[in-house]
N, C-alpha and C positions, 0 to 999 in steps of 0.2 A: 428343637435343636436338631431333631432327625434334615430341612434341610437345610442349616450348619453343616450340615458334618459334607450333605453331595459336594454341594460352594464347594468347601476344601476341599473334597476329593479331586473335583474342574479343572481350579486350579492350582495342587499338583502336579495335575496329567499333565498338564499346558506346560510348568517349568521344566520340570524335565521331557518333556520332547526338544524346546525349546535349547535343552543341553547337547542333547542327540545330533540337531539337527549343527547350530557352531561347532562342533568335531570333529562332524561328520568335513564339513567346513572346512578347515582348519586343519586339516589331514591331508585330504584333498590335495589342498594350496601345496600343503608344504607336496607332497607330492610332484609339485606343477614347478615349482622352482626347480626341485634335483633335479628336472629334465632343462636343455637347453635349450628357448627358441632354434630350430628349423634354419629362419629364413637367418641369421643372425652366426648361428651356425657356418654356415652357407659362409659368409660374406668374408669368416675368420679365418675359415679355412681360404682362400680365398687373394684372402690377403693376408697370415704366413707363407702360405707360397709362395709368390712374390718382396717379404722380405729375404727370404734366401735364395734370390735373382737378385734383392737388391733392386728395382723396382719398384715406381709408384703405381700407387691403386688412383686412379681419380676419379670425383666423386661418381661420373657417368656410368662407372664402369659401376660405380657400388649402383647405384640406382640399375641397372644392366642385371644383376644379382639379385635382386631383391624384386620387384619387377620378376622376372621369372620363377624364381619361388614357389613369388604370393599366387602365382596362373598357375608352377602346382597343386600349392595346396589344394587353390580351391577344385580346382579339376577332382582332387585325388572327392573332395567332403561331397563333391555331384556325383561320384556312383551308386549306379540304385545297381542291391543284389535282387539274384534275377533270382526269382522264387521255384524255378525246377532245384534240379537232385544236386550241378552244380552250385550254386548263389552259396553252398555249407564251407567252397575253398577259400580262401584271403584272394584277393585282385592283385596278382603280381601285373595291374599300370590300365589305362587304357588299350579297349580297341586299336591293334594296331591300321587299324583297316576296315570302313565300312563300304560293305553292302546292303544293297535296296534288295530285300530281298521281293520285299511286301509287289513290285516291280514285275517280278520273277514269277509270282504266286500268282498274278492276278494272269497270270498266261499259260500256265498252267502248278493246278492250286495244285498239285504234290510233290510241288519243289516246296520245301523246310529249313534247306540246309546248302548250306553255300563250304569246296571244299580246295585246296589251295595250297600246293607243294612245292616251295620256295627250289631257286633253281632250275625251275617247266615250267614252261606253259598248262602245266594242272590249272586250271582254276576256274572249276564251270562251279552250276547249281545242282544240288541233288534233289533226286526223288526219289518221294516211292510208292514201291509200286506192292498192292494190297496182292499177289497172286507169286508164289515166289517160285509157283512152277512154268506158268506164265507169264516171264514179267514184261509189265507193256512198258513200258517207258523205257529197253532196254532196248530197245525195236522204236521205236518214235522215237521225234528231233521233237524238244517245245512246244512245241504247241498241234503236235499228234500227225504229224501226215511223214509212213513206212521210213525210217533213216534205217543201216546198216550201221550208223559205228553208236545212231543210242542215242540213249542220254547213261550220266555216272549215275547209280540204283543203290541202294540197298534196296531191300524188301520185307516179308510178313515174317517172317523168323525174326526178326532186330524191332525195339522199336525207335520210333523218330524221334530221340530223345541223348544219348546214345550214353546210356546208365549203365545198360548188360555187362557182363565183363570180356567180350569178346565182341562190335557191332563190325561185318561182312556189306565192303562197298564194292561195289563191283564196275566200269569200266573196259572196251575191246578199246584191243588195240588194232588201228587199222595205219595203211600203208601208209597216212599223210600226216603223223608221229598226233595225231591230237586222244585227242580222249587220255585213257589211259598207258596208249604205246610211249611214255615218255622217262614212264616208274622205269624201264629199260638200265633208261642212264646207271642205277643205285644199284646194275652189278660191274659196275665198275668198279675200282675201291680206291680211290684219286673224287673220286661222283662221294660214295657213296660219305668220306671220309671227310667234303666238306660240305657236306647237304644231311643234315637235321633230325630236320624234325621236320609235318603233316601242321598245318591250319583247319583248325572246323569252327566257319562260322553258323550264326545263329540269331535267331533277330533281339537276343540280349546279352549276348557275350560271344569270348573269340575263345576257341578250347586248344591248344596247344598240346602236339605230341610226336611225342620222339621220338626218331626214330629207331629198331631194334636188333630189327632184319630181313634180309633180301635173298628169298631165296626160291630155287625154280619145286615146286610141290605137284600134287597129287593130283588130279584134276576130281577127286571124290570130294564130298562136300562133308568141313570141316565133320560138322555139332552132326554127320550121321557118325561118328566115333567121338566123339569130345564133347564131353556135356561142360562147360567152361565157368556154368553153376554151381557143381561138382568141386571145394576145391583141391581134391587131391586127384581128379585126372587135368585141373587146372594147370598142377603144377605139374606133373608128368609132360603136360605138350609141349611148353614151356626150356624143361625142362631133357627135350628131344630134344627139339631148335642146339640148340645151346651144343649135344654132346652131337649131333654132326656129323661126321665127316665126312666134310662137300665142299672140294675147295673153293668153289663159283660160289660157295655161300655168302654176305658178308651180317659182320657181328658187330655188333658195342654190344659184350659183358654187362657191359656198367648199368645199361636203361634195363638189362630183361625184368621183365612184370616178376611182381612180388600180388597175394595171396591182396582181394579188392585194390586189386587198379583195372583202371578206364580200357581197355583195348582197343586201337582197329586190326582190322586186314583189311589191304588193298589189297584188288584178288585179280587181274587180263589173264590174258593167254598168252602164250607162247606157241614156238612155229611147230609142236608138240601137240597134240589135244588130248593125250594123256597127259599133261604138264598143264601149271600154273604158274603165274610171277605170281614171289605172296613180297608186300614189302608190308610190314608189322610196325605200329608206333604205340604205343604207350604214353595216359596222357598222367605229362609233368607243369603244361603254366592253365591258368582262365584268366582271360581278361575282361571284363566289363565296365 
């Protein structure tokens, strides 16, 4: 009797489980049917456009559209979400530029990222210096040879993954217009208006930052006066930039960093040794 009761309970549980699976399947199927196939959607859009212009769309053109959309779907489905903190962001699309960081790391093990400022020739590896007081790579080339121009660097006051609220990136301002010299182009109002972002390339992702400000400031170390981990200090720092009465400052108010944002400050020398040029940018997109 007891055995029969247990058997009946097992059968009942199995039937209930099967019913739940069927219901979930039907719900998902209904939800899927409500969404238009992206490939069909693309074809419909082009067809409607052609109809509006009284044009005929050929089978070959439809085939090209379907092929492009399928390639896009496959590319997006193949995207691997990074394990680093920036993996929590949805990808805005594939990485725009392939950088073989491994080859640079083979020459300089302290290379860990790449920086690009579109519209300039700034397109360099970034080396990490574990001594913030006397950063080795700021006075040596990628092969370890003494070099007045040095490399583009970050130091031990920041991590190596750009997860800090504020990451400082340094580059010199040599006369041959290399390294960070061309950051000074952003002091021009028209150039600043037309060029608005900085790209950081990691092994597994591209971090795109929107440029918020370009200005001349004190050569004193930012971290000496501001702890960007403090929400109040973070807000006060960027409020002070926005409130500055400096006619030479370039500002993009809509890109002002907010609490929990990830910010870069690109820093280079000026003619006045007591001053530095700062280009401040806030993370806006992640690609992988």
